N, C-alpha and C positions, 0 to 999 in steps of 0.2 A: 349590466354586469358581462363581460365575456365569460366563453365559458373557459378560456387559459386562466382565470381570477377564480372562477371558479373552484376549476380546479386546483390550486395555488394555494387559498384557502383551503378547502377540504384536509388537502395533503398537513398543510400545515398546524392547522384546530387539532390533528388526532396523536401527529406524533410528540412524543415526549424526548426530555432531555437525554444524551447521548449515555449519562449514566443512570436511567432511570432503567432507558434500556436497558443496556446487562446487568440487571437488579433482575428485571422481568425475567431476562433469557434464562438467570444463573434461576429464580424460581421453577420457571415451566421444565428447564433439564433436571432439575431434581424431580419433578412430580413426572416426567416422563420414566426416568429409570426408575423408579420407584414402582411406576406399574409395568415396568416391560423388564425387566433384569430379573434376575435372583439372587440373595445374601448366601455369599459364599459357606461351601458346610463348614469351616472353621472360623467361621465369624460369630462369638458370645451377642453382640450385640444388637440388638435392631435393627430391618431392614434400613431405617431413616437414617442411625446414628451411624449404620456402614458408610450409606453414599455421603454423609457429612462429612465422615472422616477422609473418602475423596476428593472431596472440595477443598478443603484443609489442603491436605498436600497439596493438591493441584495450585492453592492461592499462593505458594511459592514459589512455585517452580520456573514463574517466565522471569524471577529477578534480573537477573542477565540481560533477559530480550527488553526489559521497561526501559534499565540505563542506560541498554544499546537506544533504542527509538528517541527516549529522551537527547540523549546527545546527538543524534543523528540532523535532530528539531531545534536542537540548540545550534548546534553547528552550523547548521544551513543557512541559518536565518542569518548568524552573525559575519557569514561566510556573501549573504547576499548587502551587508550592508558595509562592504568596501571601498571605495573610489573605484576600483578597476571592472568591477559585476556591475557595481550599480549602472557604470556609463557603457554597459553593452546592455544589458536591460532595456534602460531605456531605449539605447536603438532599434530595437525592436517592438515596444510602446508606442511608438510614433506612431506608428501603422492604424494602432488599435485603438480609434477615436468613434466609432460606434461599437455596440454591444455583438453584433454577428461577428466584425473583423475581429475583432477582441476575442468574442468564442473561438471563433474561429482557428484562431495562429492559438492559443494556447491551447488548443487541444489536439491541436495536430503537432506542438511541439513535442508536449505530456507526452503521448503515445509513442514518435519515436526514441525518446529519454528510454521508456518503458523496457522497449524491446534490448535499450541496454543493461541497465539496470533499475529494480524498481524502488531500489532506497533514495536515486540521483531523482528517480520519477517524480516521486512524492513530496521532494520537499523541493523540487523547480516549477512544478506546477502551483505549489501554494504562492512562491515567491512574486513569480509570475501574476500571476494573479493579481495577488496585494500591491506590484508592482505598478500594472495599470491604473487598477483603484486609484492610486497615491492619484498618478497623472491625471483621469479624468477629473476627478475633486479638485487640481492646484489652475487646472482649462477650466471648469466649469459645464467639463462638459456631463454631459447623463449618461447613464450606464444600466445595465443591471448585472449586479452586482453577487448579486448570486446563482447567476446564469455564470457566471467567468469561473466564480470559485468550484461550481460541476466543472467546470471546464475542464479546468487545473485537476483535478480529481479523477477525470476518465483514464488516462494512462493504467490508474489502479486496474481495471478490466479488460487489462492487455497483456501486461508485463508476466505473464506463468507462462506467455509463451513463448516471449525469449529467453535473452543469454539470462539472467538471475534464474528461472526458471527452477524452484525446488523439486517437483518429480521430475523430470527429462534429467538434469543435471543428477541426481541422485542414482541414477540408475546409467549415467555414463561409467560411472567410476567400477572401478573392478573390485570394491570391495564393499558396497552396498546390501543391505540386511536380505535382500533379498536373491543375492548371485547365486544361490543353489538352485531356485526355484526359478529365475526366469533369465540366468546369464547377466551381461554387459550389454546393454543397447546404449549405442554409442548418439548424439547428436543429430548425426546422418537421419532418420532412421524417425524422431521424433521434433526436433526445433526447427533442422535445416528440409524435413520431407517439404515438398511441392505442397500437398494438402497445406501445410504451416504457413509455409512461405503467402499462401493464395487466401488466407485467410488475415491474414499477418495485410496483404494489401487491403483487403475490404473492409477491415477493419480501419486504417488508416485514408479511405479514401470516404468510407458510410460517416464514421460518424464526428469526425470536423464542421461534414457540410450540415450534419442535424443540429448540429448545434451552432452554424450556420442561420440555418431556418427558423431556428428554434428565436436566435438572434433579433432576424427581423419580426419574428408575432412578436414579442415581450413588449412590455412595460416598463420604458426607463423611466429613470429618476434619479435624484440627484445621488453622490455620494454621503453617506451622513455615518458613517462611521471613522470614528478618533482612532486616528495612526497617527502612537507616541513621535516625536518629535527625536528622530536620532542625532544624539549629542555627543560627539566628538570633542576627549582634552583634545587643548593644544599640545604640543610637543613642547614641554620645559624640563629646564635641564636637572632641577632641582636639587637636591643637597645630601651627599653621602651617597647610601644605596639605594636613594628614589630613582637616581640618574639611571638604574638600569632598567626600570618599566620604563621608564623615554626612550633611551638609547633604540637607536633602531638599525646598532649595528648586535645586540642581542636577541633583536625580534629576527632578524635577519636569519641569521646565524642558527636559532632555534627550526625555526619555520624550514629553514632551506634545509637543514639535517633529516626532518621529520619525511618531507614529499622526497628527498630523492630516496630515502629508503622504501617508502611505498610507492614510489616510478620506477624502480629499479625492479619491483616483480615484474610489471610486464614487460622490461625489455628482457625478462630473462624465458617469462614464458608468452610470448607475443600471441600464440595459435587459438583460434575462438575457445576452444575446451581448458585453456591455458584460465579465460577467464574469470570459471569456477569461483579463483581467489576472488575476487573482489565482495565479498558480502558486508555486512554490515561492522564489522571491527576495521575492515580496512577501508570503509567509506569515511567511517568518523577519524579515522588515523588521519588519514590524507587531510581532511576535512579540519581538522586542528592544525596542522602543518600549514594547510595552505588559509589560512585565518589570521595565524599569527601574520604568515611571513607580509600579507597583505594587506595589511592593517597597521603594518611598521613601526609598531609600540606595544611593548604588554597593556601599556595603559589604556590605548585605543582598543585594543582588542579586547579588556575586561570591560569594558566600559557599552560593545555592541553586546558582550555574553551579558551583562546587564539587562538588556534591552531584550534580546530575545528568548532571556529564559521564563518569562510569564507563562509562554503559550502550554508549555512542556508541563500541566500542572493537570488538565485530563488523562495525559496520558500516564503519569507516574500511579493518579490514582486507582482508573477504572481499570488495566491491564491485570493485574490482580482479579478483577474478580474476572476476566477472559480467562485468567490460567484456571483458577479456579471449576468454571464452568471446564473447561476441557479435562479437566484432572475426574470432572465426574465422567465423562462422552467416555475418554481413556480407560479408565480403573472397574468403570461399572460395567463395563464391555455395550455399552448403550449406541456408542459409533458403529461399530462393527455387528451390530445385533439390527442397526436400520441401514446398515450396505447391505448385508446380507440379503436381508428380505428381497431389494431389487435385485438382486445380482440371481435369485432366485424366480421369479417373471420372466429371464430377461431370454434374447434368443442371440444368434452371430447378429442377424439383422440392428436387433434394438437394444443391445448389451451397451455403446456409445453414447444413445440418446441414454439410456437407465443412468451410466455412471455418470456419468453433462448433469441429471436433474439431482439426484442424491450425494452428488459433490458440493453442490449450490445448495439445496441445502443443511448441508450437515458446515460448512463455510460460515453461514450463520452464526452456527453454536461455538467453531472450531476454526476461529477466520485467521490461523496461521497454517501457510501454504505443507513445508515439513512437519507440522503437529497432523495435518489432515493428510499427508502422504504417510507418517506413523498408524495413522489409524486405518484407512481404508483401501493404502497401495495394496498389500500379499490379499484383501480380497478380493477387488476390481481383478487382479491378474491373474488370478489362481481361475474365475469363474473365465477369462479370455480364454486362458490353454484347457481351461475341458471343454469350454466350445466350439475353438479350433479357431477364437476369432484375433485377431490382428490384436498382441499384445499393446506394441506402440502408440496405436490408436487409440486404445482404453487410454495408457496414461497417459495423451494429450486431452480426449475425453474430461478426466480426472481437472485435467490442469484446467480445462475450460469452465469444467462446471467453479470448480473453486473461487477463480477469479468474478467470474459472474454476478456473486451476490456482497461483493465488495460496492455495486454502486447502492445495495439497502441496507447491507450492514455499517452501519457510523464509526467503527474499529478504526477503522483507518484511513477516514479524514479528522481523527483525532490532530496530527501535526498540523494539517491543510488548516483546518477551524480554528488552531493557536495562534498562526502565520497571517492567515485575514482577517482574523475576529466578526468571524460568521459565525452561526449557528448551524446545528446540523438541518433543521427543520428548514432553513434558508435552500440548502444545497438539492437535499433528497429529492425533493419534488421532478425537477431535471436529471437526477443520479439513475431515478427511477425508469425515467423512463429512456433515458441510451441503454441501462439495462433490457428492456422489453427488444429495444436495437440491438443490441451484440446479443440474446437471446436466438434472436433468428438468423444472425450471420452464423452465427458456433453450431445449428443444429443442421443451419443447409452444411457446412463444413464435413461435420459428421455423414452428415448420410451423401451428398455428392460429389463432395473431391478426393 
């Protein structure tokens, strides 16, 4: 048995399910909060009950975000089932006839899209990986499907340095919560800085190349994943009100109006800074209209939604657990306490590195770029000012750390797992290796570039 096979078997044997990981992290966060935080003076309950109260508060705080994520998965999948996007993706998959070529192409595309928007990257990478697997299965090609899934997930290690990065976009606004402390920091000092651009180039060259080498060395097998057949209803005239469901005119009208409203924002705000309006709500709104428009009828659209909706189960049930973890980290002060410990031992030279590693660790417990910036932002920027270090560089260090451990944390992989029908233990052995490569790239960037 090769070393590669031994490594894969070991990692897959020790990895529990994503739900079990969420439960374990919840328990660990509770224990850490009990050990290192103090009960508030005005709290009459026992410390453990206070922390459980924080968990309960946090448990419900991401309901809107949960729905947003479920919709981006469902609508993105439904959009991929339209003939238009099927044809586009099929043209790319023609060249993906080996694991090495497929992994290289998928990761390259995913990283490129991650620079534009993390939500698009998350859905597109998953759909592309699945389509390659479907073509391989239809043609009898042997592939390393878990490697393709990991390639489709690789963009989530690069997104925070792109134009949907939470921290850089937050400080670029003129009313962010730290405006009095650090002022307004434009994206020219963060996202469009020479060091960040060079970092992106390194990621774009090295990560797909590593996937290509992994594909060359991997053991391919037949695609055994069961993909449900996408069944679309034929356009039937129907009777009475049923005609509306099968009407092309109704679908074109509704879909066209929604797409027009969405695209109008781009025409009004064409600058790079203006792209900050592309958030989850915008993507879901646009995906909704485009899916209705391209399916050509309400009945075909709803049929695609039924096909796509099963993959959202993991998101709906696991996001509240992570919201509870975030509640403990935020309200108990555990997240701030952890970050403060790193800052106290930092110097001008080591501050970006300690910020990077602290953000990487906190991201395992708080896998949300915006949430992490709210917890760590005030601490790391104050440390940078006290030491005379670069605040923009410190912000990018936090951004790099936040995205790095996405390759270890299956939270953001849930949409991909739902679409590809893979398991977390299938892709994490490969994404962990990519995380190590990314760590070297980001440390090099922070120290040298």
